[in-house]
C-alpha positions in Angstrom: -27.4 -0.3 -15.0 -23.9 0.3 -16.4 -21.2 -2.1 -15.2 -18.9 -0.6 -12.7 -15.1 -0.9 -12.7 -13.2 0.0 -9.5 -9.7 0.9 -10.7 -8.6 3.2 -7.9 -5.7 2.3 -5.6 -7.9 1.4 -2.6 -10.4 0.2 -2.0 -9.8 -2.3 -4.8 -12.0 -5.0 -6.3 -12.9 -8.0 -4.2 -12.9 -11.4 -6.0 -16.0 -13.6 -6.0 -14.3 -16.3 -3.9 -13.4 -13.7 -1.3 -17.0 -12.3 -1.3 -18.4 -15.8 -0.7 -16.0 -16.3 2.2 -17.1 -12.9 3.7 -20.7 -14.1 3.5 -20.1 -17.2 5.7 -22.1 -17.3 8.9 -20.3 -15.5 11.7 -18.9 -17.8 14.4 -17.7 -17.0 17.9 -14.1 -15.8 18.0 -13.2 -17.7 21.2 -13.6 -21.1 19.6 -11.3 -23.8 18.2 -13.0 -23.4 14.8 -12.1 -19.8 14.6 -8.7 -20.5 16.1 -7.9 -22.9 13.3 -8.7 -20.3 10.6 -6.8 -17.6 12.5 -3.7 -19.8 12.8 -3.7 -20.6 9.1 -3.9 -16.9 8.3 -1.1 -16.0 10.7 1.2 -18.4 8.8 0.2 -17.0 5.4 0.8 -13.4 6.5 4.4 -14.4 7.6 5.0 -15.7 4.1 3.6 -12.6 2.6 5.7 -10.3 4.8 8.8 -12.3 4.4 9.4 -12.6 8.1 9.7 -15.2 10.8 8.1 -12.8 13.3 4.4 -12.5 14.1 2.2 -10.4 11.8 -0.5 -8.9 13.9 -4.0 -8.3 12.7 -5.8 -5.2 13.9 -9.4 -4.2 13.3 -8.7 -0.8 11.8 -7.6 1.0 8.7 -4.0 1.0 7.7 -3.6 4.3 9.6 -4.3 2.4 12.8 -1.2 0.2 12.1 0.8 3.4 11.4 -0.3 4.9 14.7 0.4 1.6 16.6 4.0 1.6 15.1 4.6 5.1 16.6 3.2 4.5 20.0 4.9 1.1 20.5 8.3 2.0 19.2 9.1 5.6 20.2 8.9 7.6 23.4 8.1 11.3 23.7 11.1 13.5 22.8 12.8 10.9 20.7 14.1 12.1 17.3 12.9 10.4 14.1 13.7 11.0 10.5 10.5 11.3 8.4 10.6 11.1 4.7 7.7 13.3 3.5 7.1 12.9 -0.2 3.3 12.9 -0.3 0.1 12.8 1.6 1.0 9.7 3.5 4.5 10.9 4.3 2.7 13.9 5.8 0.7 11.4 7.9 3.9 10.1 9.5 4.9 13.7 10.4 1.5 14.3 12.0 1.6 11.1 14.0 5.1 11.9 15.2 4.0 15.3 16.3 0.8 14.0 17.9 2.8 11.7 20.2 5.5 14.4 21.0 8.3 12.9 19.0 10.9 15.2 17.5 10.6 14.7 13.7 13.4 15.7 11.4 11.5 16.1 8.1 13.2 15.2 4.8 10.9 16.8 2.2 10.8 15.2 -1.2 9.1 16.6 -4.3 5.8 14.9 -4.9 6.3 12.3 -7.6 10.0 11.8 -6.7 11.7 9.2 -4.6 14.0 10.1 -1.7 17.7 10.0 -2.5 19.5 7.4 -0.3 22.4 9.9 -0.1 20.1 12.5 1.5 18.9 10.0 4.1 22.5 9.0 4.9 23.4 12.7 5.3 20.4 13.4 7.6 21.4 10.4 9.8 25.0 11.7 10.0 23.8 15.2 10.9 21.5 13.8 13.6 23.3 11.0 15.3 20.5 10.8 18.0 17.8 9.7 15.5 16.1 6.6 16.7 13.9 5.8 13.7 13.3 6.4 10.0 9.6 6.6 9.0 8.9 6.1 5.3 6.5 4.8 2.6 7.6 1.9 0.4 5.0 3.1 -2.1 3.6 6.6 -1.7 0.0 6.1 -2.8 -0.7 9.8 -3.3 2.1 10.3 -5.8 2.5 6.8 -7.2 6.2 6.8 -6.5 8.2 4.2 -4.7 11.0 4.8 -2.3 14.3 2.8 -2.1 13.5 1.0 1.2 16.0 -1.8 0.6 18.9 0.6 0.3 17.8 2.6 3.3 17.6 -0.7 5.3 21.3 -1.1 4.6 21.9 2.3 6.4 19.9 1.5 9.5 20.2 -2.3 10.2 23.6 -2.0 12.0 22.6 1.1 14.0 20.2 1.7 16.8 17.7 3.1 14.3 14.4 1.4 13.6 13.3 1.4 10.0 9.5 1.8 10.0 7.8 1.2 6.6 4.3 2.0 5.4 3.8 -0.8 2.9 0.1 -0.3 2.4 0.3 -0.1 -1.4 3.5 -2.2 -1.6 3.0 -5.5 0.3 1.5 -8.0 -2.1 2.3 -5.8 -5.1 6.0 -6.4 -5.2 8.4 -8.2 -3.0 9.1 -6.5 0.3 10.9 -9.1 2.3 11.0 -7.7 5.8 13.7 -9.7 7.3 16.1 -9.7 4.3 15.7 -5.9 3.8 16.3 -5.1 7.5 12.8 -3.6 8.0 12.0 -3.3 11.7 8.3 -2.4 11.3 6.1 -3.1 8.3 2.4 -2.3 8.0 -0.3 -2.7 5.4 -4.1 -2.7 5.0 -6.8 -5.0 3.8 -8.2 -2.9 1.0 -5.2 -2.8 -1.3 -3.4 -5.9 -2.7 -5.1 -8.1 -0.1 -8.3 -7.9 -2.2 -10.5 -7.3 0.8 -12.9 -4.6 2.0 -11.4 -2.0 4.3 -11.3 -2.8 8.0 -8.1 -4.8 8.7 -4.6 -3.6 9.3 -1.5 -5.7 9.6 1.8 -4.9 11.4 5.0 -6.9 12.1 7.9 -6.0 14.3 11.5 -7.2 14.2 13.1 -8.7 17.2 14.9 -5.4 18.0 11.7 -3.4 17.5 10.0 -5.7 20.1 13.0 -5.1 22.4 12.7 -1.4 21.9 8.9 -1.5 22.6 9.5 -2.8 26.1 11.0 0.5 27.3 8.7 2.9 25.3 6.7 5.3 27.4 3.6 6.2 25.4 -0.1 5.9 26.3 -1.8 3.1 24.5 -4.7 0.7 25.1 -6.3 -0.7 22.0 -3.0 -0.4 20.1 -0.9 -2.2 22.8 0.9 -4.6 20.5 2.5 -6.6 23.3 -0.9 -7.5 24.6 -2.1 -8.2 21.1 0.9 -10.4 20.4 0.3 -12.5 23.4 -3.3 -13.2 22.4 -2.5 -13.9 18.7 0.2 -16.4 19.7 -2.7 -18.5 21.0 -4.7 -17.9 17.8 -6.9 -15.4 19.5 -7.1 -11.7 19.8 -7.0 -9.1 22.6 -10.3 -7.7 21.5 -13.2 -8.7 19.2 -11.7 -9.3 15.8 -13.3 -8.5 12.4 -14.4 -12.2 12.0 -15.9 -12.0 8.5 -12.9 -10.1 7.2 -10.6 -12.8 8.6 -12.7 -15.4 6.7 -12.1 -13.4 3.6 -8.4 -13.0 4.3 -8.1 -16.7 4.6 -9.5 -17.1 1.0 -7.5 -14.1 -0.3 -4.2 -15.5 0.9 -5.1 -18.9 -0.6 -5.7 -17.2 -4.0 -2.3 -15.4 -3.7 -0.5 -18.6 -2.9 -2.2 -20.5 -5.7 -1.1 -17.8 -8.2 2.4 -18.0 -6.8 4.3 -15.1 -5.3 6.6 -14.6 -8.4 3.7 -14.5 -10.8 1.7 -12.3 -8.4 4.5 -9.7 -8.5 5.1 -10.1 -12.2 1.4 -9.5 -12.9 1.4 -6.2 -11.0 4.6 -5.2 -12.7 3.3 -6.1 -16.2 0.0 -4.2 -15.7 1.9 -1.2 -14.3 4.3 -1.1 -17.3 1.3 -1.5 -19.7 -0.5 1.4 -18.0 2.5 3.7 -18.3 3.0 2.7 -21.9 -0.6 3.4 -22.7 -0.6 6.8 -21.0 2.6 7.8 -22.5 1.4 6.9 -26.0 -1.5 9.2 -25.4 0.9 12.1 -24.7 0.1 12.2 -21.0 2.9 13.2 -18.6 3.6 10.7 -15.8 3.6 12.0 -12.2 6.4 9.6 -11.1 8.4 8.8 -14.3 11.6 7.9 -12.7 10.6 5.7 -9.7 7.1 4.5 -10.4 5.1 2.3 -8.1 3.7 -1.0 -9.4 0.5 -0.3 -7.5 -0.8 2.7 -9.4 0.1 5.2 -12.2 -0.4 8.9 -11.8 -0.8 11.0 -14.9 -1.3 14.7 -15.3 -4.6 15.8 -16.9 -4.1 18.0 -20.0 -4.3 21.7 -19.2 -7.3 22.1 -21.5 -9.4 19.8 -19.4 -10.9 20.3 -15.9 -9.5 17.3 -14.1 -12.4 17.1 -11.6 -14.9 17.0 -14.4 -13.0 14.3 -16.3 -12.7 12.2 -13.1 -16.4 12.5 -12.4 -17.4 11.8 -16.0 -15.3 8.6 -16.1 -16.8 7.4 -12.8 -20.5 8.5 -13.2 -21.1 8.2 -16.9 -18.7 5.5 -18.0 -18.6 3.5 -14.8 -14.8 3.5 -14.4 -13.6 4.8 -11.1 -10.0 6.1 -11.0 -8.6 8.2 -8.1 -8.0 11.9 -8.4 -5.2 13.9 -6.9 -4.9 15.1 -3.3 -4.0 18.5 -1.9 -2.0 20.5 -4.4 -2.6 17.8 -7.1 -6.4 17.9 -6.7 -8.0 18.3 -10.1 -4.6 18.0 -11.8 -4.0 14.2 -12.0 -5.7 10.8 -12.3 -4.4 7.7 -10.6 -5.0 4.4 -12.4 -4.6 1.4 -10.2 -3.1 -2.0 -11.1 -3.2 -3.5 -7.6 -4.8 -6.6 -6.2 -7.6 -8.2 -8.2 -6.7 -6.4 -11.5 -5.4 -8.1 -14.5 -4.8 -7.8 -18.3 -8.2 -6.8 -19.4 -8.9 -4.4 -16.5 -5.7 -2.6 -17.6 -7.0 -2.5 -21.2 -10.4 -1.1 -19.9 -8.6 1.6 -17.9 -6.7 2.9 -20.9 -9.7 2.6 -23.2 -11.8 4.6 -20.8 -9.2 7.2 -20.4 -9.0 7.5 -24.2 -12.7 7.9 -24.5 -12.9 10.4 -21.7 -10.2 12.6 -23.2 -12.0 12.4 -26.5 -15.3 13.4 -24.9 -13.6 16.6 -23.5 -12.3 17.4 -27.0 -8.7 16.6 -26.3 -6.9 15.5 -29.5 -6.4 11.8 -29.1 -6.1 8.9 -31.6 -8.5 6.3 -30.3 -6.8 3.0 -29.9 -3.3 4.4 -29.7 -3.0 4.0 -25.9 -4.8 0.7 -25.9 -2.4 -0.6 -28.5 0.7 0.4 -26.6 -0.7 -1.2 -23.5 -1.5 -4.4 -25.4 2.0 -4.7 -26.7 3.2 -5.0 -23.1 0.4 -7.2 -22.0 0.8 -9.8 -24.8 3.5 -11.5 -22.7 0.8 -12.5 -20.3 -1.4 -14.4 -22.8 -1.2 -18.2 -22.8 0.6 -20.0 -25.6 
C-alpha cells in the first residue's frame, strides 16, 4: 500500500510518541494519578497560551470552544463586531445569531486580512459594541488577521476581544495576556499534534468578570463550573482521558523543541511552501497576509481542481485540503502546521509538481522543489 502523507490543515499528523501515549491503558479520571497528569497539562497550556489564567479543556471540537465563548461572555441583544473573512468568520456570525446577539458584520474579501482602521471605524460608529469576534488565522483562506493591533483598540474599553486561534496557537506566538486577548480558543487536531476531540479556551480576568452577569442558557459549556473543577485537577464531566495522555506528551515535545524554534519551523516551512508554489507560477490565495499554518494556491484554470485534489490524495497518497464554499474546486491548501517539517514540505511541493504534470499543465519538474529547498536550507544542521 502506498505511504500516506497528511498535509491538510487539520486533522494533522500525530507523532509516534503521542500515538504511544494515546494507547496507554485508560485510568479513572477521579484519581490522584490522573490528577497529576492533568495538573501538568494545565501548566503547559498556560505557557502555550501566554497567560497566567486557566486554560480549560473541553471534550469537543474547536467549535465547542467557540460556542462556549459566546454563551459565557455575551447576553442576548448585546452588540458584537464580527470580522467575517472566511468560512470560520461566518461561523462566528452564525453563533452570534443563534444566541440572539446583535452582530455588526465587517466583511473582508476571502484571502485578505481585516484593516485595523476599518475595525476602529466600526467601533466608533457603534459605541455600544461589547465584543470583537475574529480569527487569528482564517483556516479557509490561509490569511492571518492583525489581532495584536486590534487588541490595542479594545484593551482599554469595555469590549472583549474574542479570538479563534485554532490554526494559530502553537504555530506562531499568540501571547494572550500581552496582546490584550480576552478569550482565546484552539483545538487538538492542529498544531497540538493530536486527533480531534479536545478544545481549549482561556478567559482574561475581565472576561470572567463579564461572564458572571451573562444571561444565556448553558449546561455542558458552563465555564464557571468547569473552571472550579479544573482548579482541583479534575473536570465537571468525564474528560477525554486518552487525549489528555496524548496532550501531555505533545506539550512535552513542544517544550523540548523550544517555543522560538517551534514558531521558526512553522514560519520556515510556510515561506518555503509559498516560494515553491510561486516558482511554479501558481497564484497565492493570501499573498499579503499569509498564515504560517497553511498556504492556499489557486489551481490553474485548465485543471479541474476537484480532480487534482482527488488524484493527489487517492493515487499519490498526499492529502491536501481543497477550497470551501465559493472556493470549492478552485484552490488547494497545503499545510505546514504541527508535526510537519522540512521534508514534508519538500514532499508537498514535489507532489504538487507531479500532479500538475499529470494533468498536462506546463511545469518544469524540480523548479518548485528547488525554490522551496533554497528556503529550507537554513534548517539543516551544520
